[in-house]
Structure formats: structure tokens, C-alpha cells
C-alpha positions as CSV (number, residue, x, y, z in Angstrom):
1,X,-17.1,3.9,10.1
2,X,-17.0,5.5,6.7
3,X,-20.4,6.7,5.5
4,X,-22.3,4.9,2.8
5,X,-21.4,5.4,-0.8
6,X,-23.5,5.2,-3.9
7,X,-26.3,2.7,-3.8
8,X,-26.2,2.2,0.0
9,X,-23.1,0.0,0.0
10,X,-20.7,1.3,2.6
11,X,-17.0,1.5,2.0
12,X,-16.5,-0.8,5.0
13,X,-18.4,-3.5,3.2
14,X,-16.2,-3.1,0.1
15,X,-13.1,-3.5,2.2
16,X,-14.5,-6.6,3.9
17,X,-15.4,-8.1,0.6
18,X,-11.9,-7.4,-0.7
19,X,-10.4,-9.0,2.4
20,X,-12.7,-12.1,1.8
21,X,-11.5,-12.3,-1.8
22,X,-7.9,-12.3,-0.7
23,X,-8.7,-15.1,1.8
24,X,-10.2,-17.2,-1.0
25,X,-7.2,-16.6,-3.2
26,X,-5.0,-17.6,-0.3
27,X,-6.6,-21.0,-0.2
28,X,-5.4,-21.7,-3.7
29,X,-1.9,-20.5,-2.9
30,X,-1.9,-22.7,0.2
31,X,-2.5,-25.7,-2.1
32,X,0.6,-24.6,-4.1
33,X,2.6,-24.4,-0.9
34,X,1.7,-27.9,0.1
35,X,1.8,-29.6,-3.3
36,X,4.4,-27.5,-5.1
37,X,6.6,-29.8,-7.2
38,X,9.8,-27.9,-6.3
39,X,11.3,-26.0,-3.4
40,X,11.1,-22.8,-5.3
41,X,7.4,-23.2,-5.8
42,X,6.8,-23.8,-2.1
43,X,9.0,-20.9,-1.1
44,X,7.3,-18.5,-3.4
45,X,3.9,-19.7,-2.3
46,X,4.8,-19.1,1.4
47,X,6.0,-15.6,0.5
48,X,2.8,-14.9,-1.3
49,X,0.7,-16.2,1.6
50,X,2.6,-13.9,4.0
51,X,2.1,-10.9,1.8
52,X,-1.6,-11.8,1.3
53,X,-2.0,-12.0,5.1
54,X,-0.5,-8.5,5.5
55,X,-2.9,-7.1,2.8
56,X,-5.9,-8.8,4.5
57,X,-4.8,-7.3,7.9
58,X,-4.4,-3.8,6.3
59,X,-7.9,-4.1,4.7
60,X,-9.4,-5.1,8.1
61,X,-7.6,-2.1,9.7
62,X,-9.6,0.2,7.4
63,X,-12.9,-1.7,7.6
64,X,-13.0,-2.0,11.4
65,X,-11.1,1.3,12.1
66,X,-8.8,-0.5,14.5
67,X,-5.2,0.8,14.3
68,X,-3.7,-2.2,16.1
69,X,-4.4,-4.5,13.1
70,X,-1.9,-2.4,11.2
71,X,0.7,-2.9,13.9
72,X,0.2,-6.7,13.7
73,X,0.4,-6.5,9.9
74,X,3.8,-4.7,10.0
75,X,5.2,-7.2,12.5
76,X,3.9,-10.1,10.4
77,X,5.6,-8.5,7.3
78,X,8.9,-8.4,9.1
79,X,8.6,-12.0,10.2
80,X,7.7,-13.1,6.7
81,X,10.8,-11.3,5.3
82,X,13.0,-13.0,7.9
83,X,11.5,-16.4,7.2
84,X,12.2,-15.9,3.5
85,X,15.8,-15.1,4.2
86,X,16.2,-18.0,6.6
87,X,14.7,-20.6,4.2
88,X,16.8,-19.3,1.3
89,X,20.0,-19.5,3.4
90,X,19.1,-23.0,4.6
91,X,18.4,-24.2,1.0
92,X,21.6,-22.8,-0.4
93,X,23.7,-24.2,2.4
94,X,22.1,-27.6,1.9
95,X,23.4,-27.7,-1.6
96,X,20.4,-26.6,-3.5
97,X,20.2,-23.4,-5.5
98,X,17.2,-21.2,-5.5
């Protein structure tokens, strides 16, 4: 736990609020991933959701002082990257151009 800052609001609460804000923003991006008019929109939205998830996990790592959250975030980032490459390769082989 990080000690309270100015005004009695702890730094942990700030990190939790930031993580909550990223989750709210992810909901809007999820809409774009489902309703995106083109494949490019959907692919970009899925990449942003993956990156957003990694950021939320990193914020939770600091807020809860649990190092294993960061391990999960790094593994998720690697899987997100591999998913992006796989979807791009599949789209190009199918005849579409990203």
C-alpha cells in the first residue's frame, strides 16, 4: 500500500480509478469491434482492447501490490500480438488487403 497523498486520497485509489476509466473506455471500443463497418476497424478495435487490458492489469498490479498481475499482463500482450499477426495473415491470404 502506498501512503495517502494530498487530501486523504491514496495513490492506490487513483490507480483503481484510472483502471475503471480504462474499462469504461473499453466498452466503447468493444462496440466498434462488433459493429465496425470494415475488417480494418474490427482488427484495430481488437488490438486496442488487448492493449487496454494490458494497461488495466498493469494499473491493478500497482494498486493491489501483486506482482503476478504484471506476469499475466505480459503474457496477454504477447498473445495479443500473435493474434494480430495471425488475423492479418489470414486476411491477406483470403484476398483482402489490410
